[in-house]
C-alpha positions in Angstrom: -29.0 16.6 1.4 -27.3 15.5 -1.9 -25.0 18.9 -1.6 -24.0 18.4 1.9 -23.1 14.5 0.8 -21.2 15.5 -1.7 -19.1 18.4 -0.1 -18.5 15.7 3.0 -17.1 13.4 0.3 -15.0 16.3 -1.2 -13.5 17.0 2.0 -12.7 13.6 2.8 -10.9 13.1 -0.7 -8.8 16.4 0.1 -7.9 14.9 3.7 -7.6 11.1 2.9 -7.5 10.9 -1.0 -5.0 7.7 -1.4 -8.0 6.2 0.9 -11.1 7.1 -1.1 -12.2 5.6 -4.1 -15.7 6.5 -5.2 -17.9 5.7 -2.7 -15.5 3.3 -1.0 -12.9 3.7 1.7 -9.8 1.5 0.1 -6.0 1.0 0.2 -3.7 -1.9 0.5 -1.8 -3.2 3.2 2.1 -3.8 3.0 4.8 -5.3 5.4 6.9 -2.1 6.2 10.1 -4.1 6.1 9.5 -6.2 3.0 6.8 -4.1 1.3 5.0 -7.3 0.1 1.2 -7.3 0.6 -0.4 -8.6 4.0 -3.4 -11.0 3.4 -6.0 -11.4 5.9 -5.2 -8.4 7.8 -8.5 -7.4 9.8 -9.7 -3.9 9.6 -12.0 -2.2 11.6 -14.2 0.9 11.2 -16.9 2.4 13.4 -17.1 -1.5 14.8 -17.7 -2.5 11.1 -14.9 -5.1 10.2 -13.4 -6.1 6.7 -10.8 -8.5 5.7 -7.7 -8.0 3.2 -7.7 -10.2 0.2 -4.5 -12.2 -0.8 -3.3 -8.9 -2.4 -3.4 -7.0 0.6 -6.1 -4.7 -0.6 -9.6 -3.8 1.0 -12.3 -1.5 0.7 -15.2 0.1 3.2 -18.1 1.7 2.1 -18.6 5.3 2.3 -21.6 6.4 4.6 -22.5 9.9 5.8 -21.6 8.6 9.3 -18.1 8.3 8.6 -15.9 11.5 9.7 -12.5 12.3 9.2 -11.7 11.8 12.7 -13.0 8.3 13.0 -10.4 5.8 13.9 -9.2 2.9 11.7 -7.9 0.0 13.4 -5.8 -2.5 11.5 -4.6 -6.2 13.1 -2.9 -9.0 11.8 -0.9 -11.9 13.5 2.8 -11.0 13.6 2.3 -7.3 13.0 2.2 -4.4 15.4 -1.3 -3.2 15.4 -2.3 0.5 13.9 -5.3 2.6 15.4 -5.4 6.1 14.3 -7.9 8.7 12.7 -8.7 8.4 8.8 -6.9 11.6 8.2 -3.7 10.5 9.4 -3.3 7.9 6.8 -1.7 9.7 3.9 0.7 7.5 2.2 -0.1 5.0 -0.9 -0.4 2.4 1.1 -0.6 1.2 4.9 2.5 -0.1 6.2 2.4 -2.8 9.0 5.8 -3.4 11.3 6.3 -6.9 12.3 5.9 -7.3 16.0 9.3 -8.4 17.7 8.4 -11.6 19.8 8.9 -11.2 23.8 9.6 -14.7 25.0 9.6 -13.8 28.3 6.6 -11.7 28.3 4.7 -14.9 27.0 6.2 -17.5 29.3 5.9 -15.4 32.9 2.1 -14.9 32.0 1.9 -18.7 31.2 2.9 -22.2 32.7 5.7 -23.8 29.9 3.1 -26.1 28.4 4.1 -28.7 25.9 2.1 -28.7 22.6 -0.4 -31.5 23.9 -1.3 -29.5 26.9 -2.2 -26.3 25.0 -4.3 -28.3 22.5 -6.0 -29.7 25.7 -6.6 -26.8 27.2 -8.3 -25.5 24.1 -10.5 -28.4 23.8 -11.7 -27.7 27.3 -12.1 -24.3 26.6 -14.1 -24.4 23.5 -17.3 -24.6 25.0 -17.0 -20.9 26.6 -14.7 -19.4 23.7 -17.1 -20.0 20.8 -20.8 -19.5 20.3 -22.5 -22.4 20.2 -26.2 -20.7 20.1 -28.3 -19.7 17.1 -26.9 -16.8 15.1 -27.4 -14.2 12.4 -24.3 -13.6 10.4 -24.1 -10.9 7.5 -21.3 -12.8 5.3 -20.0 -12.4 1.7 -19.2 -15.8 -0.3 -16.9 -15.7 -3.3 -16.4 -19.2 -5.3 -13.8 -19.2 -8.1 -13.8 -22.0 -10.4 -11.1 -22.8 -13.0 -11.3 -26.0 -15.2 -9.1 -26.9 -18.2 -8.9 -30.1 -20.3 -5.5 -31.6 -19.8 -6.1 -34.1 -22.9 -8.8 -35.0 -25.2 -7.7 -37.8 -27.5 -9.9 -40.0 -29.6 -10.1 -42.3 -32.3 -12.6 -43.6 -34.3 -13.2 -47.2 -34.6 -16.2 -47.2 -36.7 -19.5 -44.7 -37.6 -22.0 -45.7 -40.3 -23.6 -42.1 -39.9 -21.3 -40.1 -42.2 -22.1 -36.8 -40.6 -20.6 -38.3 -37.6 -17.3 -38.0 -38.8 -13.9 -37.0 -37.5 -14.5 -33.5 -39.0 -17.5 -33.3 -36.9 -15.9 -34.7 -33.8 -13.1 -32.3 -34.0 -15.5 -29.6 -34.3 -17.0 -31.0 -30.8 -14.0 -30.7 -29.0 -12.9 -27.1 -30.5 -16.6 -26.1 -29.4 -15.3 -26.9 -25.6 -13.3 -24.3 -24.1 -9.6 -25.7 -23.0 -10.0 -22.9 -20.1 -13.0 -21.8 -18.4 -13.3 -19.4 -15.7 -16.4 -18.8 -13.5 -17.1 -16.7 -10.7 -19.9 -15.9 -8.3 -20.4 -14.0 -5.3 -23.5 -13.2 -3.0 -24.0 -11.2 0.1 -26.8 -12.5 2.5 -27.5 -13.0 6.4 -27.2 -16.7 7.1 -29.3 -17.9 10.2 -28.4 -20.9 12.3 -26.5 -23.0 14.2 -23.0 -23.5 13.1 -22.4 -27.1 14.2 -25.7 -28.1 12.5 -26.9 -28.1 8.6 -29.7 -26.3 9.9 -29.3 -23.2 8.2 -31.5 -20.4 6.5 -30.3 -18.0 4.1 -31.6 -14.4 3.1 -29.7 -13.4 -0.1 -29.4 -9.8 -0.5 -27.3 -9.6 -4.0 -25.5 -12.0 -6.1 -23.4 -11.8 -9.5 -21.7 -14.2 -11.4 -18.9 -13.5 -14.1 -18.0 -15.7 -16.9 -17.4 -15.9 -20.7 -20.9 -16.7 -22.7 -19.1 -17.5 -25.9 -18.2 -21.3 -24.6 -22.1 -21.6 -23.6 -23.2 -20.0 -27.1 -20.5 -22.4 -28.6 -22.0 -25.5 -26.9 -25.9 -24.6 -27.6 -24.7 -24.3 -31.6 -23.0 -27.5 -31.4 -26.2 -29.2 -29.7 -28.4 -27.8 -32.8 -26.1 -29.5 -35.1 -26.2 -32.4 -33.4 -29.8 -32.6 -33.1 -30.0 -31.9 -36.8 -28.0 -34.7 -37.7 -29.9 -37.4 -35.6 -33.1 -36.1 -37.1 -31.9 -36.7 -40.6 -30.4 -40.3 -40.1 -32.1 -41.8 -37.2 -35.8 -43.2 -37.1 -37.9 -42.0 -34.3 -39.0 -45.7 -33.6 -35.3 -46.7 -32.7 -33.5 -47.0 -29.7 -29.7 -46.5 -28.8 -27.6 -49.1 -26.9 -24.6 -47.0 -25.3 -22.1 -49.4 -24.1 -18.4 -49.0 -23.0 -16.9 -52.4 -22.0 -19.1 -54.5 -20.0 -21.4 -51.3 -19.1 -24.5 -50.0 -21.1 -27.8 -48.3 -21.1 -30.6 -47.9 -23.5 -31.9 -44.4 -24.7 -35.1 -44.0 -26.7 -34.8 -42.1 -30.1 -38.1 -40.0 -28.9 -35.7 -38.6 -26.1 -33.6 -36.8 -28.6 -36.4 -35.3 -30.6 -38.6 -32.1 -29.5 -41.8 -32.6 -28.1 -44.7 -30.6 -29.4 -44.8 -27.5 -27.4 -47.9 -25.3 -26.5 -47.0 -22.1 -28.3 -49.5 -19.8 -26.9 -48.1 -16.5 -25.2 -49.7 -17.3 -21.8 -48.5 -20.7 -21.7 -44.8 -19.8 -22.7 -44.7 -16.9 -19.8 -45.9 -19.4 -17.3 -43.4 -21.7 -17.9 -41.0 -19.1 -17.7 -41.9 -18.1 -14.6 -41.8 -21.6 -13.2 -38.3 -22.0 -14.6 -37.3 -18.6 -13.1 -38.8 -19.5 -9.3 -37.1 -22.9 -9.8 -34.0 -21.2 -10.4 -34.3 -19.1 -7.6 -35.0 -21.7 -5.3 -31.7 -23.8 -6.7 -29.6 -20.9 -6.6 -30.4 -20.2 -2.6 -30.2 -24.0 -1.9 -26.9 -24.1 -3.5 -25.4 -21.5 -1.5 -26.9 -22.6 1.6 -25.7 -25.9 1.4 -22.2 -24.6 0.3 -22.0 -22.1 3.6 -23.4 -25.1 5.7 -20.6 -27.6 4.3 -18.1 -24.7 5.4 -19.5 -24.0 8.8 -19.9 -27.5 10.1 -16.5 -28.5 9.1 -14.8 -25.9 11.4 -11.8 -27.1 13.6 -13.9 -26.4 16.5 -16.3 -29.1 16.0 -15.8 -32.7 16.7 -16.7 -34.3 13.1 -14.5 -32.2 11.2 -11.9 -33.2 9.0 -9.4 -31.0 10.3 -9.6 -32.9 13.7 -5.9 -32.1 15.4 -8.0 -30.6 18.4 -9.8 -33.7 19.1 -7.3 -36.5 18.2 -4.1 -34.5 18.8 -2.3 -38.0 19.4 -2.7 -38.9 15.7 0.0 -36.1 15.0 3.5 -35.0 15.4 3.4 -31.7 17.2 5.9 -28.9 17.6 5.8 -25.7 19.7 7.1 -23.8 16.8 7.1 -20.1 17.7 5.4 -17.3 19.6 3.7 -14.3 17.8 1.3 -11.5 18.7 -2.0 -10.2 17.6 -2.1 -6.9 18.6 -0.8 -7.0 22.2 -2.0 -10.7 22.7 0.7 -13.4 22.7 -0.2 -16.3 20.5 1.3 -20.0 20.5 2.3 -21.2 17.1 2.2 -25.3 17.1 2.9 -27.1 13.7 1.2 -30.0 13.1 1.7 -33.1 10.9 0.0 -36.5 10.7 2.0 -39.4 11.9 -0.1 -42.0 10.0 -2.9 -41.9 7.8 -4.6 -38.1 8.7 -4.5 -36.1 5.5 -3.7 -32.4 6.6 -0.8 -30.6 8.0 -0.6 -27.0 9.2 0.1 -24.4 11.7 -2.2 -23.4 14.9 -2.2 -19.9 16.3 -3.7 -20.0 19.9 -4.3 -17.5 22.2 -2.0 -17.8 25.3 -4.0 -16.3 27.7 -7.9 -18.0 27.0 -6.7 -21.1 24.9 -8.9 -20.0 21.9 -7.8 -21.2 18.5 -7.3 -18.1 16.4 -6.1 -19.1 13.2 -5.4 -22.0 11.4 -3.7 -22.7 8.2 -4.1 -26.4 6.6 -2.6 -28.4 3.3 -3.6 -31.7 2.6 -0.7 -34.2 2.7 -2.2 -37.0 0.6 -5.1 -37.1 -1.9 -8.5 -36.9 -0.3 -9.6 -39.5 -2.8 -8.3 -41.2 -5.2 -9.1 -44.2 -7.4 -8.4 -45.6 -11.1 -11.2 -48.6 -11.8 -11.9 -49.9 -15.5 -10.3 -46.4 -17.2 -12.1 -44.0 -15.2 -9.9 -42.1 -12.4 -10.4 -39.6 -10.0 -8.1 -37.6 -7.8 -8.7 -34.9 -5.3 -5.4 -34.1 -5.0 -5.6 -30.4 -3.2 -7.4 -29.0 -0.1 -5.5 -25.8 1.4 -6.6 -22.8 3.3 -6.9 -20.8 6.1 -9.7 -20.4 9.1 -9.6 -17.2 11.0 -11.4 -16.5 14.2 -12.2 -13.3 16.1 -13.9 -12.3 19.4 -17.1 -10.2 19.2 -18.5 -7.7 21.5 -19.9 -10.3 24.1 -16.0 -11.8 24.7 -17.0 -15.0 22.5 -15.4 -16.0 19.2 -16.9 -16.3 15.9 -15.8 -16.9 12.2 -14.5 -14.3 10.7 -12.9 -15.7 7.4 -12.4 -19.0 5.7 -10.8 -19.8 2.5 -10.2 -22.9 1.0 -8.7 -24.1 -2.8 -9.7 -27.5 -3.6 -8.3 -29.6 -6.8 -9.5 -32.3 -8.6 -8.7 -34.4 -11.7 -11.0 -36.5 -13.6 -9.5 -39.0 -16.5 -11.5 -41.2 -18.9 -9.9 -43.7 -21.1 -12.2 -46.2 -22.3 -13.9 -47.5 -25.7 -17.4 -46.3 -26.1 -20.2 -47.7 -28.6 -23.5 -46.3 -29.9 -25.6 -48.6 -31.3 -28.9 -47.5 -33.0 -31.6 -50.6 -32.9 -34.7 -50.2 -34.5 -37.9 -51.6 -32.6 -39.7 -52.9 -35.5 -37.3 -54.7 -37.3 -37.1 -58.5 -37.3 -34.1 -60.3 -36.8 -30.9 -57.9 -37.4 -32.0 -54.9 -35.3 -28.8 -52.8 -35.8 -29.3 -49.8 -37.9 -26.1 -47.8 -37.4 -22.9 -47.6 -34.8 -20.5 -45.0 -33.7 -17.5 -46.9 -31.9 -14.8 -44.7 -30.4 -11.7 -45.0 -28.3 -11.5 -42.0 -25.8 -8.6 -40.9 -23.8 -9.5 -37.4 -21.8 -8.7 -35.9 -18.6 -9.8 -32.9 -17.0 -8.3 -30.6 -14.4 -10.1 -28.5 -11.8 -9.1 -25.6 -9.1 -12.5 -24.4 -7.3 -11.8 -21.9 -4.5 -14.2 -20.8 -1.8 -13.7 -17.4 0.8 -16.1 -16.5 3.3 -16.0 -13.0 4.8 -18.3 -12.4 8.0 -19.1 -9.0 9.1 -21.1 -9.3 11.9 -22.4 -12.1 14.3 -25.5 -11.5 16.2 -27.2 -14.0 18.9 -30.6 -14.8 18.1 -33.2 -17.3 20.0 -34.2 -20.3 18.6 -37.8 -19.0 18.3 -36.5 -16.2 16.2 -34.5 -18.7 13.8 -37.8 -20.7 13.3 -39.8 -17.8 12.7 -37.3 -16.5 9.9 -38.7 -17.8 6.2 -36.4 -17.8 3.3 -37.8 -15.9 0.5 -35.4 -17.3 -2.6 -36.2 -14.2 -4.6 -32.6 -13.7 -5.9 -30.8 -14.8 -9.1 -27.2 -13.7 -9.7 -26.4 -10.7 -12.2 -24.7 -12.0 -15.0 -21.1 -9.7 -16.1 -19.2 -10.5 -18.9 -16.8 -8.3 -17.5 -16.0 -7.2 -13.9 -18.2 -4.2 -12.8 -17.1 -2.3 -9.7 -20.4 -0.4 -10.1 -22.4 -3.6 -9.0 -21.2 -3.7 -5.4 -21.6 -0.2 -5.0 -23.3 0.5 -1.6 -22.2 -2.7 -0.2 -19.1 -3.5 2.1 -17.6 -6.9 0.3 -14.1 -8.1 0.2 -12.0 -6.7 -2.8 -11.6 -8.7 -5.6 -8.1 -9.6 -6.7 -6.7 -8.5 -10.2 -7.5 -11.9 -11.8 -11.3 -10.9 -10.9 -11.0 -7.2 -12.1 -9.1 -7.8 -15.4 -11.3 -11.0 -16.4 -12.9 -10.1 -19.9 -15.3 -12.1 -21.8 -14.0 -12.7 -25.4 -17.7 -12.6 -26.9 -18.2 -8.9 -25.8 -15.1 -7.9 -27.7 -16.2 -9.5 -31.0 
């Protein structure tokens, strides 16, 4: 069996070596005119589908069932579709040709609708065009978090603990990375009904990619801080933390290590409990993330992208016609008239009035406030949503991408005052008084690729029980071998080139 498989892979390599990489069929889709990457193109091989990433790259799992004569189908809005055997793809990349728009073909087959009438028809046909039953979806979720410090200024007004001086506080700031990047990826099966948060998730595999150096520096910093506290603070003290009119109380006992049973059995049991809780938390978090994305699809009434349901609140322009394959699409541009938050484009099938694609971007901050020196600005929410038709003739989600940006600011005085419980009269023992002016900026990106959607009964949904037995595997650097044997969305160059500094020291 091994020799047969090796021979098959070697033969395929000779026939279409530009497509084959290790055990994956990989390539890049480019615009034939501009030679620029074509993102979010749909690739179908043996009824299995993937999406190209923002760099136009894709990969398929190489299996024994794949033959050199199997056809690879590629389609994308605005391009001529391609469908031909694998061994006929011989170039370094796959070129898609822009499709000429034949307006007469679109208009003859359809009434000359206004954009408002088109959206009314989309709304009327949502019930029959999209799945509204229980489903099982094989999907891949990638989350990217990039955070950086815009400013971190402070002034010491008073400190009666010599160790808590400017040198120490500068070391605190130096220990916090000015830029921090974190990636996590999961493959799993999501069970449920899309328009509710009643979802169940079966995680298959997961990874996380980040630099542990920043975590190690913060752990060392915590040890140094605890050592300073133990040497300068009595255990019968308590702390008042004040910022302007606000304050809270913390007992000193909470800052000291409690007595721990160091027996080996007890330690192992606690570690097991901790791991079990981490697995449960990880699964719950991923399920919640997916449920939030799904329940906010534009085909549901409670969505933030409400242009289909409240079209009178938008200026609509029938901007263009285009195609996906041979299907003509209306292209409608939408902008809010007054208080709505998003603008964008809708791509609607001219035959069955299904929403195929939506591009969106906020026109004003989603949330913004500045009160007593604390500020928040959720300034960005931009992305794309793609639907595709399944074998049963109904549409379901194929790809969802959204980038969110937010800025948090803190400009306030802070006092940390140590007071002793047993001293009569003047209880204050020590004080640290600061003025802080800091701001933090974050960009979070979520990508979901749905490979397969299968209808299930409500009884099957209720019968499925989550296992919660998967934790992400930590990777200091991107490892292309981790997802070997699985079909996922190709990582972009930023992920592939990510390197932890701690691994190179």
